C-alpha atoms as one frame of an Amber mdcrd trajectory, in Angstrom:
protein
  55.485-114.259-302.168  58.406-116.633-302.778  57.584-119.990-304.338  60.453
-121.751-302.555  58.955-120.950-299.153  55.501-122.079-300.240  56.994-125.322
-301.544  58.866-125.901-298.268  55.682-125.459-296.198  53.766-127.714-298.585
  56.478-130.397-298.336  56.383-130.210-294.536  52.593-130.618-294.574  52.792
-133.568-296.951  55.243-135.304-294.627  52.857-134.799-291.699  49.958-136.173
-293.728  52.021-139.178-294.824  52.913-139.940-291.207  49.257-139.850-290.198
  47.508-142.946-291.646  44.156-141.798-290.269  44.321-138.577-292.263  45.229
-140.490-295.417  42.359-142.921-294.870  39.932-140.061-294.289  41.205-138.257
-297.358  40.842-141.098-299.841  38.452-143.647-298.334  35.845-141.277-296.909
  34.484-140.057-300.276  34.297-143.624-301.606  32.511-144.912-298.493  30.068
-142.003-298.447  29.301-142.374-302.140  28.485-146.056-301.765  26.495-145.613
-298.555  24.458-142.633-299.692  24.360-143.664-303.345  22.674-146.976-302.619
  20.748-145.936-299.503  19.182-142.689-300.771  16.636-143.135-303.506  13.385
-141.393-304.328  12.249-144.141-306.680   9.243-146.037-305.359   9.017-149.590
-306.707   7.566-152.907-305.579   5.038-151.404-303.194   3.663-154.238-301.076
  -0.060-154.445-301.873  -2.974-156.535-300.642  -6.079-157.003-302.772  -9.621
-157.449-301.478 -11.488-158.597-304.563 -15.224-159.014-304.007 -16.048-159.069
-307.720 -13.745-161.922-308.775 -14.475-161.272-312.430 -12.394-161.039-315.587
 -12.295-157.252-315.304 -11.103-157.315-311.698  -8.370-159.820-312.543  -7.270
-157.661-315.476  -7.042-154.631-313.227  -4.955-156.530-310.668  -2.727-157.743
-313.497  -2.316-154.152-314.693  -1.157-153.176-311.200   1.505-155.862-311.035
   2.661-155.334-314.629   3.315-151.651-313.950   6.312-152.653-311.836   5.292
-150.339-309.020   3.069-152.737-307.076   3.717-156.207-305.711   0.619-158.114
-304.629   1.610-160.037-301.509  -1.817-161.399-300.628  -5.409-161.733-301.833
  -7.499-161.393-298.698 -11.028-162.640-298.106 -12.185-160.306-295.302 -12.171
-156.550-294.972 -10.769-156.698-291.428  -7.565-158.212-292.819  -6.793-154.854
-294.458  -6.295-153.237-291.037  -3.978-156.026-289.917  -1.752-155.833-293.002
  -1.433-152.039-292.849  -0.985-151.861-289.063   1.669-154.568-289.046   3.565
-152.963-291.925   3.241-156.063-294.098   1.561-153.959-296.774   1.716-150.288
-297.721  -1.394-150.263-299.926  -4.720-152.086-299.915  -6.949-152.205-303.007
 -10.622-153.123-302.538 -12.678-154.011-305.633 -16.482-153.931-305.018 -18.909
-156.628-306.164 -20.490-154.491-308.870 -17.176-153.534-310.504 -17.593-155.548
-313.708 -21.354-154.876-313.901 -20.756-151.136-313.835 -18.126-151.430-316.564
 -20.476-153.371-318.836 -23.285-150.890-318.134 -21.047-147.945-318.971 -21.276
-146.575-315.441 -18.516-145.318-313.181 -16.636-148.254-311.700 -15.235-147.330
-308.300 -12.183-148.922-306.698 -11.130-148.168-303.142  -7.436-147.723-302.367
  -6.189-147.411-298.794  -2.628-146.100-298.510  -0.338-146.045-295.480   0.283
-142.319-294.991   2.934-142.641-292.261   5.450-142.027-295.056   3.891-139.053
-296.810   6.361-139.048-299.698   5.745-142.704-300.471   1.980-142.254-300.111
   1.898-139.305-302.504   3.911-141.153-305.137   1.848-144.334-304.684  -1.409
-142.436-305.187   0.007-140.973-308.387   0.971-144.425-309.623  -2.498-145.783
-308.773  -4.133-142.943-310.660  -1.900-143.582-313.663  -2.593-147.320-313.762
  -6.337-146.717-313.334  -6.323-144.170-316.150  -4.535-146.520-318.537  -6.868
-149.379-317.679  -9.884-147.106-318.169  -8.682-146.157-321.639  -8.116-149.805
-322.475 -11.652-150.888-321.686 -13.369-147.786-323.095 -16.083-148.789-325.520
 -16.160-145.628-327.641 -13.815-145.177-330.565 -13.778-141.405-330.561 -10.184
-140.185-330.166  -9.535-137.727-327.335  -9.641-134.035-328.185  -6.291-133.502
-326.461  -3.535-136.083-326.682  -0.512-135.226-324.538   2.906-136.244-325.810
   5.350-135.815-322.955   9.092-135.558-323.504  11.437-135.708-320.537  14.718
-133.871-320.971  18.011-134.376-319.111  16.871-137.474-317.199  14.805-139.505
-319.646  14.385-142.529-317.389  13.435-140.348-314.384  15.947-142.172-312.177
  16.471-140.415-308.872  20.039-141.705-308.778  20.934-139.521-311.760  20.384
-136.324-309.790  21.192-137.654-306.312  24.749-138.756-307.169  25.881-135.371
-308.597  24.419-133.612-305.558  26.055-136.172-303.306  29.437-135.413-304.859
  28.917-131.782-303.864  28.114-132.693-300.255  31.104-135.031-299.985  33.571
-132.486-301.347  32.150-129.805-299.023  32.616-132.050-295.974  36.016-133.335
-297.012  37.474-129.937-297.850  36.576-128.414-294.495  37.661-131.457-292.487
  41.026-131.775-294.205  42.284-128.289-293.404  40.376-127.803-290.145  43.246
-129.620-288.403  46.159-127.977-290.220  46.801-124.976-287.941  45.133-126.458
-284.848  47.619-129.345-285.028  50.492-126.852-284.987  48.974-125.055-281.976
  48.631-128.301-279.996  52.113-129.587-280.859  53.729-126.265-280.072  55.416
-126.068-283.477  53.597-122.933-284.620  56.028-120.698-282.732  58.858-122.155
-284.805  57.012-121.285-288.002  56.347-117.793-286.711  60.043-117.242-286.050
  60.939-118.040-289.666  60.885-115.390-292.433  57.874-117.133-294.024  55.122
-114.618-294.722  51.500-115.216-293.790  50.323-115.663-297.388  53.183-118.080
-298.035  52.319-120.118-294.951  48.601-120.244-295.795  49.295-121.137-299.433
  51.768-123.827-298.412  49.278-125.319-295.972  46.517-125.367-298.589  48.540
-126.785-301.513  48.819-130.476-300.469  45.210-130.594-299.338  44.100-129.049
-302.613  45.928-131.825-304.467  44.304-134.486-302.281  40.870-132.883-302.672
  41.247-132.660-306.446  42.095-136.365-306.589  38.974-137.032-304.520  36.892
-135.036-307.006  38.222-137.197-309.842  37.548-140.409-307.877  33.998-139.297
-307.032  33.216-138.399-310.642  34.607-141.710-311.921  32.534-143.679-309.386
  29.412-141.709-310.296  29.862-142.276-314.028  31.157-145.842-314.222  29.686
-147.504-311.130  26.356-145.699-310.780  25.891-145.044-314.504  25.167-141.319
-314.170  25.521-139.639-317.587  28.167-136.912-317.847  26.940-134.812-320.761
  28.964-131.655-320.218  32.609-130.642-320.320  34.922-132.524-317.973  37.360
-129.598-318.080  34.661-127.138-316.986  33.562-129.512-314.213  37.103-129.772
-312.885  37.689-126.035-313.179  34.581-125.074-311.210  35.174-127.935-308.764
  38.593-126.409-308.084  36.939-123.114-307.143  34.561-124.830-304.739  37.354
-126.972-303.339  39.607-123.961-302.749  36.807-122.155-300.919  36.068-125.180
-298.741  39.733-125.671-297.875  40.098-121.990-297.001  37.021-122.201-294.760
  38.476-125.201-292.944  41.766-123.370-292.488  39.958-120.331-291.102  38.165
-122.563-288.603  41.495-124.165-287.654  43.091-120.763-287.040  40.260-119.623
-284.778  39.650-122.888-282.896  43.247-123.786-281.857  41.977-127.293-280.928
  41.743-130.224-283.337  38.621-131.612-281.675  36.811-128.284-281.655  37.975
-127.471-285.190  36.747-130.793-286.611  33.356-130.426-284.892  32.885-126.865
-286.093  33.982-127.839-289.607  31.441-130.660-289.709  28.617-128.376-288.618
  29.678-125.577-290.962  30.016-127.852-294.001  27.798-130.930-293.679  24.554
-129.421-292.407  24.344-126.507-294.894  25.487-128.701-297.797  23.012-131.467
-296.993  19.982-129.447-295.926  20.201-126.036-297.616  21.909-126.699-300.952
  18.929-128.146-302.807  20.632-131.546-302.862  17.828-133.392-301.086  15.133
-130.804-300.495  13.817-128.330-303.028  14.752-124.771-302.070  11.488-123.435
-303.511   9.550-125.485-300.928  11.464-124.055-297.971  10.182-121.149-295.838
  11.133-117.730-297.189  13.735-116.988-294.467  15.547-120.228-295.242  15.389
-119.521-298.974  17.175-116.239-298.322  19.821-117.960-296.195  20.561-120.487
-298.953  21.939-117.675-301.118  25.067-117.559-298.947  25.607-121.341-298.958
  28.404-122.206-301.468  27.144-125.777-301.822  23.907-124.450-303.336  25.808
-123.057-306.304  28.094-126.054-306.650  25.120-128.448-306.626  23.600-126.442
-309.484  26.928-126.588-311.342  27.442-130.329-310.963  23.852-131.209-311.867
  23.923-128.828-314.822  27.155-130.244-316.250  26.246-133.867-315.550  22.636
-133.944-316.731  22.174-130.916-318.995  25.621-130.457-320.475  25.519-126.814
-319.359  28.303-124.506-320.498  29.931-121.640-318.616  27.423-119.277-320.228
  24.631-120.825-318.150  26.743-121.249-315.000  28.426-117.863-314.895  26.505
-116.640-311.815  27.414-119.756-309.841  31.039-119.518-310.972  31.289-115.855
-309.947  29.811-116.562-306.516  32.237-119.430-305.876  35.138-117.235-306.988
  34.082-114.413-304.674  33.476-116.790-301.758  36.841-118.522-302.183  38.740
-115.242-302.373  36.897-113.778-299.381  37.476-116.778-297.109  41.140-117.001
-298.137  41.648-113.319-297.291  39.847-113.764-293.963  42.091-116.706-293.101
  45.178-114.663-293.981  44.063-111.609-292.000  42.975-113.646-288.980  46.242
-115.550-288.842  48.302-112.386-289.239  46.539-110.886-286.222  47.371-113.912
-284.133  51.075-113.966-284.916  51.703-110.264-284.368
């Protein structure tokens, strides 16, 4: 392989990219737009749940319980209703997600040392929200119960919970690193999915074939400018995640960039392979989107826990590169993981990148013979 030939192909590709404003916009604006859209739109935090209260007791204890709900920060009381039928209207209309009904004997049971029952009706149309809301209700009820307990005997077991890696339990802290993985996976495949297909459509590939440029030199030259663009996008995405979304970066920046380069090289090689096979820019871009976005978003563990998936899908996720890169980015960002703990992921990305690059080289060689 001669470096001069690789540099000449890379220069030619850079000129084509520079003359195509749409490609430049996609290369540099797409990751920023996706980060802002997904970063602010996707959240698993449940706050300010609209709540209606049906208080039949109207006592000091019932008011204290309602105050405990609002002070928790999870519930927002939008109305105090006077009839039970109003609960159905608020939940059916979507005005409220939760209804809390306090019976007439609530305070009497507390003073008598009996069980004081409170009814909570939760809108289950959003199962995730309902599950989290029920957990919050149970937590607030437990704290209030401890507060009004008459006995002074300390509990036999006192849990002291420590949360590592994400002390504030903010969903944004693990969504943003995973989102970076999805964006880079999409961008890498889309960038190079048009590289060879563009040459096929313009009829300039025959000219390249007639030159003494070898297949590996042509592939390397095609990948080089896109690798540079993709690496800049990785840096931009990390900077936005750290400084605009406040995600802590506890690990090594050098290690993050090194392993990101492996994932980026594999994604670019996959896009180039698709471009070689497709011969059409439209087909290549569509195939690249399906091959990169769907696996990265659905099967990488970014949004949905792999352990909760059916067994066949869990097996399939082992061949998804984004799964390993998501683990790398989250580990470096939140845990400060070193290469010792990420060696399996690094080896898989290395093997995947090398395999796809060789496939692209072999496939293209067959087509130009």
